[in-house]
C-alpha positions in Angstrom: 19.1 82.1 42.1 16.0 83.7 40.8 12.8 81.9 41.7 12.1 81.6 38.0 15.2 79.4 37.7 14.4 77.2 40.6 14.8 73.6 39.8 11.2 73.2 40.8 10.0 75.5 37.9 10.8 72.8 35.4 8.4 70.5 37.2 5.5 73.1 37.0 4.8 72.2 33.4 4.7 68.5 34.2 2.4 68.8 37.2 -0.9 67.0 36.7 -4.1 69.0 36.0 -5.8 70.0 39.2 -9.6 69.8 39.7 -11.5 72.6 41.3 -11.8 70.7 44.5 -8.0 70.5 45.2 -6.7 73.1 47.7 -3.5 75.1 47.7 -2.0 72.7 50.3 -2.2 69.9 47.7 0.1 71.9 45.4 2.5 72.4 48.3 2.8 68.8 48.8 3.7 68.3 45.2 6.4 71.0 45.1 7.9 70.0 48.5 8.6 73.6 49.7 5.6 73.9 52.1 6.1 75.1 55.6 2.6 76.0 56.6 3.5 77.2 60.0 6.4 79.6 59.3 6.3 80.6 55.7 4.5 80.3 52.4 5.6 78.3 49.4 7.5 80.5 47.0 5.7 78.9 44.1 2.3 80.1 45.3 3.4 83.7 44.9 4.5 83.2 41.3 2.4 84.7 38.5 3.1 81.5 36.6 0.9 79.5 38.9 -2.3 81.4 38.1 -2.5 80.4 34.4 -1.7 76.8 35.4 -4.6 76.6 37.8 -6.9 78.3 35.3 -5.8 75.8 32.6 -6.5 72.9 35.1 -9.9 74.2 36.0 -10.8 74.8 32.3 -9.7 71.2 31.4 -11.9 69.9 34.2 -14.9 71.8 33.0 -14.4 70.6 29.5 -14.2 67.1 30.7 -17.5 67.4 32.6 -19.2 69.0 29.5 -18.1 66.0 27.4 -19.4 63.5 29.9 -22.7 65.4 30.1 -23.0 65.5 26.3 -22.3 61.8 26.0 -24.8 61.0 28.7 -27.5 63.1 27.0 -26.9 61.4 23.6 -27.3 58.0 25.2 -30.5 58.9 26.9 -31.9 60.4 23.7 -31.0 57.4 21.6 -32.0 54.8 24.1 -34.4 56.2 26.8 -34.3 54.5 30.1 -37.1 52.1 30.5 -38.2 49.6 33.1 -36.0 46.6 33.1 -37.6 43.5 31.5 -37.0 39.9 31.9 -34.7 38.2 29.5 -36.3 36.1 26.9 -36.0 32.5 27.9 -37.9 29.4 28.6 -39.6 31.0 31.6 -41.5 33.5 29.4 -44.8 32.4 27.9 -45.2 32.5 24.2 -47.9 34.9 22.9 -51.1 33.1 22.1 -53.1 33.4 19.0 -56.9 33.4 18.9 -58.1 30.0 19.9 -61.1 27.9 19.0 -62.7 26.9 22.3 -64.7 23.9 23.1 -67.8 26.0 23.2 -67.3 27.0 19.5 -66.7 23.4 18.5 -69.9 21.9 20.1 -71.9 24.9 18.8 -70.9 24.0 15.3 -71.5 20.3 16.0 -75.1 21.1 17.1 -75.7 22.9 13.8 -74.2 20.1 11.8 -76.4 17.6 13.7 -79.6 19.5 12.8 -78.6 20.3 9.3 -77.9 16.6 8.6 -81.3 15.5 9.6 -83.0 18.3 7.7 -81.0 17.4 4.5 -81.9 13.7 4.8 -85.6 14.9 4.8 -85.0 16.9 1.6 -85.3 20.2 3.5 -83.1 23.3 3.4 -81.6 25.0 6.5 -80.2 28.5 6.5 -78.0 29.8 9.2 -78.5 33.3 10.6 -75.5 35.5 10.0 -76.4 37.8 12.9 -77.8 35.7 15.8 -80.3 37.6 17.9 -82.2 34.6 19.2 -82.8 32.5 16.0 -80.0 30.3 14.8 -81.6 28.4 11.9 -84.5 28.8 9.5 -85.8 25.6 7.9 -87.7 25.5 4.6 -89.6 22.4 3.8 -90.7 20.8 0.4 -93.6 18.5 -0.4 -93.3 15.1 -2.1 -93.3 16.7 -5.5 -90.3 18.9 -4.5 -92.4 22.0 -4.4 -91.5 24.6 -1.7 -93.8 25.0 1.2 -94.8 28.4 2.5 -93.6 29.6 5.8 -90.6 28.7 7.8 -89.6 26.9 11.0 -87.3 28.8 13.3 -84.8 27.0 15.6 -82.6 28.1 18.4 -79.7 25.7 19.3 -78.0 25.2 22.6 -75.0 22.9 23.0 -73.6 21.5 26.3 -71.1 19.0 27.6 -72.8 18.8 31.0 -76.2 17.4 30.4 -77.0 14.9 33.2 -79.9 12.7 32.0 -80.5 9.4 33.8 -81.9 6.4 31.8 -85.4 6.6 33.4 -85.6 10.4 33.6 -88.6 11.8 31.8 -87.3 15.4 31.3 -84.3 17.6 32.2 -84.2 21.2 33.2 -82.8 23.9 31.0 -82.5 27.6 31.7 -83.5 30.2 29.1 -82.9 34.0 29.0 -86.1 36.1 29.4 -85.0 38.3 26.6 -85.1 35.3 24.2 -88.5 34.4 25.3 -89.8 37.9 24.5 -88.9 37.3 20.9 -90.0 33.7 20.6 -93.4 34.0 22.2 -94.2 37.0 19.9 -93.3 35.0 16.8 -96.4 33.5 15.1 -94.5 30.7 13.3 -93.1 27.8 15.4 -89.9 28.3 17.3 -88.1 25.1 18.2 -85.6 25.0 21.0 -82.9 22.3 20.4 -80.5 21.2 23.2 -77.5 19.2 21.9 -75.7 16.8 24.1 -72.2 16.9 22.8 -71.0 13.9 24.8 -73.7 11.5 23.6 -74.2 13.3 20.2 -78.0 13.4 20.8 -80.3 16.5 20.5 -83.6 17.1 22.2 -86.3 19.6 21.2 -89.0 21.7 22.7 -91.8 23.5 20.9 -91.5 26.9 22.7 -94.9 28.5 22.1 -96.8 25.3 22.8 -94.9 24.7 26.0 -95.6 28.1 27.5 -99.2 28.0 26.3 -99.7 25.1 28.6 -98.1 26.9 31.5 -101.0 28.5 33.4 -100.3 31.7 35.1 -97.0 32.3 33.3 -96.3 35.9 32.4 -93.2 37.6 31.0 -93.9 40.7 33.1 -93.5 38.7 36.4 -90.7 36.3 35.1 -87.1 36.8 36.2 -84.1 37.3 34.1 -84.0 33.5 33.4 -86.7 31.0 33.1 -86.3 27.2 33.6 -88.1 24.8 31.3 -88.5 21.0 31.3 -87.3 19.5 28.0 -88.8 16.0 27.5 -86.2 13.3 27.1 -88.5 11.5 24.5 -88.3 14.5 22.2 -85.2 13.4 20.2 -84.2 15.2 17.0 -84.4 12.7 14.2 -86.1 12.5 10.7 -89.5 12.1 12.2 -89.0 15.2 14.4 -88.0 17.3 11.4 -91.2 16.4 9.5 -93.2 17.0 12.6 -91.8 20.6 12.8 -93.2 21.1 9.3 -96.7 20.0 10.5 -96.5 22.4 13.4 -96.0 25.2 10.9 -98.8 24.0 8.7 -101.3 24.1 11.5 -100.3 27.7 12.3 -100.7 28.7 8.7 -104.2 27.2 8.5 -105.2 29.4 11.4 -103.6 32.4 9.8 -105.5 31.9 6.6 -108.7 32.9 8.4 -107.2 36.3 9.1 -108.9 39.0 6.9 -106.4 41.5 5.4 -108.0 44.9 5.1 -106.6 48.1 3.6 -107.6 51.2 5.5 
């Protein structure tokens, strides 16, 4: 019988596709005619086997190309990133901007001073851009006429003021950069320290205080300066009117200034 009519030829077309890694011995095992020691498998010498192997190799290459193409599309559509935790109760909710306690007591201090000024019939204007002066107070006489000049105020609020009942004054720290502005201001600058826990405010006339401090100099002062705020200086209606008298005294001294035009 011709090798082309061998019963094994009909099985050639039903053999599975071979990958490039399979050896010729693997084909021998499939056809059952292998005798590696004495003779060679007659199927391996057939010209029909070469196209079959080529077809198998080509199919394997096409399969690899399809897999590589699919992988590339996936990476392009959804690039690989660092794994993230699943959303659940363990993840924190993103926070919005918050209104802190410092913001609250700062507004309470302004409200405290504004209320006393309004009860006196005065007007208080808030500074839009705070560079050392928070409020500007304008006063009016008994006839409702506006007074010249202003009273400047700087407010500080705190929850941690520790003032004993018999204590005459308490310490408060100021920035040297603020003092440079305040001491150069001819009109009165009033420092007001608001105790948010007790809802009480204390004041200090800045220029007058440092005028009494002998030997004080901004050139030798540190970055911060500690002052003693009298506990008796409580912000009330009488204090607001007193601030206006401080300004009037300064204006009386300024009226003696001679304005000359060169």
